[in-house]
C-alpha positions as CSV (number, residue, x, y, z in Angstrom):
1,M,115.5,20.7,20.0
2,T,116.4,20.8,23.6
3,T,120.0,19.8,23.0
4,P,120.9,23.0,21.1
5,F,119.1,25.1,23.8
6,R,121.1,23.4,26.6
7,R,124.4,24.0,24.7
8,K,123.5,27.7,24.2
9,A,122.5,28.0,27.9
10,I,125.8,26.4,29.0
11,A,127.8,28.7,26.7
12,V,125.9,31.8,28.1
13,V,126.6,30.7,31.7
14,F,130.3,30.4,31.0
15,A,130.4,33.7,29.2
16,V,128.6,35.4,32.1
17,L,131.0,33.7,34.5
18,G,134.0,34.8,32.5
19,L,132.9,38.4,32.2
20,T,132.1,38.5,35.9
21,L,135.6,37.2,36.8
22,A,137.2,39.6,34.3
23,G,135.3,42.5,35.7
24,G,136.3,41.7,39.2
25,G,139.9,41.3,38.2
26,I,139.9,44.8,36.6
27,A,138.3,46.3,39.7
28,I,140.9,44.7,42.0
29,A,143.8,45.7,39.8
30,Q,142.8,49.4,40.0
31,P,144.6,51.3,42.8
32,A,142.6,52.0,45.8
33,A,141.7,55.7,46.4
34,Q,143.4,57.2,49.4
35,A,141.0,58.0,52.1
36,P,141.0,61.7,53.2
37,G,143.2,62.4,56.2
38,Q,145.2,59.3,55.7
39,P,149.0,59.5,55.6
40,A,150.8,59.1,52.3
41,A,152.1,55.7,51.3
42,R,155.2,54.5,53.1
43,A,158.6,54.3,51.6
44,S,159.7,51.2,49.9
45,S,159.6,48.0,52.0
46,T,162.3,46.2,50.0
47,Q,165.7,45.6,51.4
48,P,168.9,46.8,49.6
49,A,171.0,44.2,47.8
50,V,173.4,42.2,49.9
51,T,176.9,43.5,49.3
52,A,180.1,41.5,49.0
53,E,181.4,43.2,52.2
54,S,178.2,42.2,54.0
55,T,178.5,38.6,52.9
56,R,182.2,38.4,54.0
57,S,181.3,40.0,57.3
58,A,178.4,37.6,57.9
59,R,180.6,34.5,57.1
60,A,183.3,35.8,59.4
61,A,180.8,36.4,62.2
62,L,179.4,32.9,61.8
63,K,182.9,31.4,61.9
64,A,183.7,33.3,65.1
65,G,180.5,32.2,66.8
66,V,181.5,28.9,68.5
67,G,178.9,26.3,69.6
68,T,175.1,26.3,69.4
69,L,172.8,28.4,71.5
70,A,169.8,26.8,73.2
71,A,168.4,30.3,74.0
72,S,169.8,33.7,74.2
73,N,169.0,37.4,74.4
74,V,171.3,39.9,72.8
75,G,171.0,43.6,72.6
76,T,172.5,46.2,70.4
77,V,172.3,50.0,70.7
78,V,173.0,51.8,67.4
79,N,173.8,55.5,66.8
80,A,171.9,57.3,64.0
81,N,175.1,57.3,61.9
82,G,175.2,53.5,61.9
83,T,178.0,53.0,64.5
84,K,177.5,50.6,67.4
85,A,177.2,52.4,70.7
86,R,177.2,49.2,72.8
87,G,176.1,45.7,72.8
88,S,176.6,42.7,70.5
89,G,176.9,42.3,66.8
90,V,178.4,44.1,63.8
91,V,176.5,47.1,62.4
92,I,176.4,47.9,58.6
93,K,174.7,51.1,57.4
94,Y,173.3,50.9,53.8
95,G,171.6,54.2,53.2
96,T,169.4,56.7,54.9
97,G,167.5,54.8,57.6
98,Q,168.7,51.4,56.5
99,Y,170.9,49.2,58.8
100,E,171.9,45.6,59.2
101,V,173.1,44.0,62.5
102,Q,175.0,40.7,62.2
103,Y,175.6,38.2,65.0
104,G,177.9,35.2,65.4
105,Y,175.0,32.7,65.0
106,V,171.9,32.2,63.0
107,V,169.0,34.5,63.9
108,S,166.7,34.0,61.0
109,S,164.1,32.3,63.2
110,A,164.6,34.5,66.2
111,V,162.3,37.2,67.6
112,Y,163.3,40.8,67.0
113,Q,162.2,43.9,68.9
114,A,163.5,47.4,68.1
115,T,162.6,50.9,69.4
116,I,163.8,54.4,68.6
117,G,166.2,55.3,71.4
118,R,169.2,57.4,72.2
119,P,172.5,55.7,73.1
120,D,172.9,58.0,76.1
121,A,170.8,58.9,79.2
122,C,170.4,62.5,78.1
123,C,167.1,63.2,76.5
124,I,164.0,61.9,75.0
125,P,164.7,60.4,71.5
126,P,163.2,61.9,68.4
127,G,159.8,60.7,67.3
128,G,159.7,58.1,64.5
129,E,159.2,54.6,63.5
130,V,161.4,51.5,63.3
131,V,160.8,48.2,61.6
132,V,162.8,45.0,61.7
133,A,163.0,41.9,59.5
134,P,165.3,38.9,58.9
135,R,168.1,40.0,56.5
136,L,167.6,38.4,53.1
137,S,170.4,36.0,52.2
138,T,172.1,36.5,55.5
139,P,171.0,34.0,58.2
140,N,172.8,35.8,61.0
141,G,171.6,39.3,60.1
142,V,168.7,41.5,61.1
143,F,167.5,44.3,58.8
144,I,166.3,47.6,60.4
145,Q,164.6,50.6,58.8
146,T,164.0,53.9,60.6
147,R,161.5,56.6,59.4
148,N,160.1,59.8,60.7
149,S,156.4,59.9,61.6
150,A,155.5,60.9,58.0
151,G,157.1,57.7,56.7
152,T,160.2,59.3,55.1
153,P,163.4,57.3,55.7
154,V,165.7,59.2,58.2
155,D,168.7,58.2,60.3
156,L,167.5,57.6,63.9
157,P,169.3,55.9,66.8
158,F,167.7,52.6,68.0
159,H,167.9,49.8,70.4
160,L,167.6,46.2,69.1
161,V,166.9,43.1,71.1
162,V,167.1,39.6,69.5
163,H,165.8,36.6,71.3
164,S,166.8,33.2,69.9
165,Y,165.4,30.0,71.1
């Protein structure tokens, strides 16, 4: 008589465990409520698709880059409209606040630092945010997004420094 009781107890334990896990999964899947006073969710964090022109440009830049670099620091200053003000690299503008800077060597394992900044010595730059990431499918590219302080994509000028080692 103890054997059927043990089987039922084991079945009940697994049932409770399954319901507990299922309930936890449902709770995790629900969107978190936004805390009062918190800014709205940021714009998409995905990169735009790599274009054929971008791929050709990246290959040409890699071919032009001769030799291997032990360590280097390069800087690029980019205008809000996506044109290069000065520095190294080729700039490609994808959309509002989306830029790519390509170099003549692989930078996928480099360190990137960007800041909102004007290309001239005139004035204080507009407030905002800038984020950088390795460019997907382009080993010699860096992807940059600029946003205003509310998180909306906007075209802002920026300074980019890439340290390869």
